[in-house]
C-alpha positions, -999 to +999 in steps of 0.1 A: -190-123-624-194-110-659-156-107-664-143-129-636-117-144-658-104-111-673-066-114-676-066-152-672-053-175-699-071-209-703-062-239-723-092-261-732-089-295-750-117-311-769-128-276-778-142-281-813-177-294-803-199-305-774-189-298-738-155-285-748-170-259-771-195-248-745-167-243-720-147-222-745-177-200-752-184-195-714-148-186-706-148-161-735-180-145-722-163-140-689-132-124-702-106-152-705-081-155-733-085-191-745-062-215-763-085-241-780-070-275-787-086-303-807-076-328-834-105-315-856-087-286-873-114-271-894-142-268-868-116-256-843-105-228-865-141-219-874-149-216-837-118-195-831-126-172-860-162-168-849-153-159-813-125-136-824-150-117-846-172-112-816-143-096-797-129-126-777-093-135-776-091-170-789-063-190-806-066-224-823-039-250-817-048-282-836-033-313-821-041-350-819-037-358-782-026-393-790+007-377-799+020-375-764+054-364-774+040-332-790+022-321-759+051-304-740+061-285-772+025-274-777+023-261-741+055-242-746+042-227-778+009-216-761+028-199-733+051-182-758+022-169-779-004-161-753+013-160-719+013-182-687-015-207-685-037-201-655-064-227-662-062-261-679-096-277-688-092-312-702-125-319-719-112-341-747-124-377-747-133-406-769-159-433-765-159-468-780-186-491-768-186-529-768-184-559-744-151-563-727-147-600-737-145-591-774-133-555-771-108-545-799-072-538-789-072-507-812-102-492-793-087-500-759-054-484-768-071-453-782-092-448-751-061-452-729-041-428-750-067-400-751-087-404-719-058-411-696-025-407-714-031-372-728-045-360-694-013-372-677+011-355-702-009-323-703-013-320-666+024-328-661+035-302-687+012-275-675+017-280-638+055-279-642+050-243-653+024-235-627+046-247-598+071-218-599+043-193-602+025-209-572-009-206-588-031-224-613-062-245-618-067-278-635-102-291-642-108-326-657-140-335-675-145-371-665-178-390-664-203-404-640-195-437-656-164-437-635-185-443-604-207-473-615-202-503-638-218-499-672-227-527-696-210-522-730-190-493-716-164-510-695-134-496-713-148-461-712-157-463-676-123-477-667-104-449-684-127-423-668-122-438-634-084-436-640-087-400-652-107-391-620-081-407-597-052-393-617-066-358-612-071-363-575-035-375-571-022-344-591-043-323-567-028-339-536+008-334-549+002-299-562-017-285-533+014-272-515+021-251-545-012-234-545-026-253-575-061-267-573-072-298-593-109-308-595-132-330-616-165-325-633-183-358-640-212-353-664-239-378-669-259-381-702-254-348-720-268-338-753-237-339-774-225-356-806-209-383-785-242-392-768-262-391-800-237-415-816-249-441-792-286-439-802-293-465-827-328-454-836-345-420-841-330-392-819-362-385-799-366-421-789-329-424-780-332-394-757-362-408-740-346-442-735-316-426-719-339-406-695-359-437-687-330-461-681-329-498-688-335-525-662-320-553-684-288-532-687-288-525-650-289-488-658-310-463-638-327-434-656-323-398-648-344-387-618-346-351-630-362-365-663-340-346-687-306-347-704-279-322-694-269-295-718-232-288-726-239-254-709-249-272-677-214-289-676-196-257-686-212-239-656-197-265-633-163-262-649-163-224-646-173-226-610-144-249-601-120-228-622-130-196-604-120-179-572-154-188-559-140-223-555-107-212-540-109-238-512-119-267-533-094-293-545-097-331-552-135-325-556-156-345-580-186-325-591-213-349-604-236-333-629-260-361-639-295-352-628-292-379-600-285-407-625-259-424-602-280-418-571-252-400-553-228-429-554 
């Protein structure tokens, strides 16, 4: 499996840090050519330069995914510069917490635009090119929050539930064209997004996440540890590989048992 993606071209969003960066590194290690896309231009270009120096074929394509009209043009540019996209991994996402009764319109609109809207426009643009080729894989990084209600995370959970169902519907419609679409749903993963939710010192924040909170109706993590970005990347690469050639519409939950298999 060392070079199982040799000759494949992958597009990864949310690639500048966290889970997206781990996915990019893992794809490069296994031989893929990777188009990395993120709104954070400087860290994206640093990652691209670093991996290129190490012998990987990586190209940075900075883009704010809220600009839905720019997405089809970006997909065209990537295919013109790198070749046909074989794998789309949508790992980009934003989180804004707060009670729904007082949730800001600006935050709601941003979550919808990035977590759902950009997924729709990217999947539509990429799958339109995959259909004539009768091959391709789409993997959406969703969240285990899509499966259970979360206090203070209602907007995020709602958009992730929409992303999960949107991917399954793409999968159903694209199956006849030989295109597989699956979901990876992480639980609490040690990323900048998770750490931004910890109000006190980092070590205590991690332990509180692992322990859960009865007043917030949140279970802890039965495996007693946070996921790493590499844990999630492993699941994404499996679903993107030929080892998962008969899997589509699947939601792979990687959360240490936090949602109790719901």
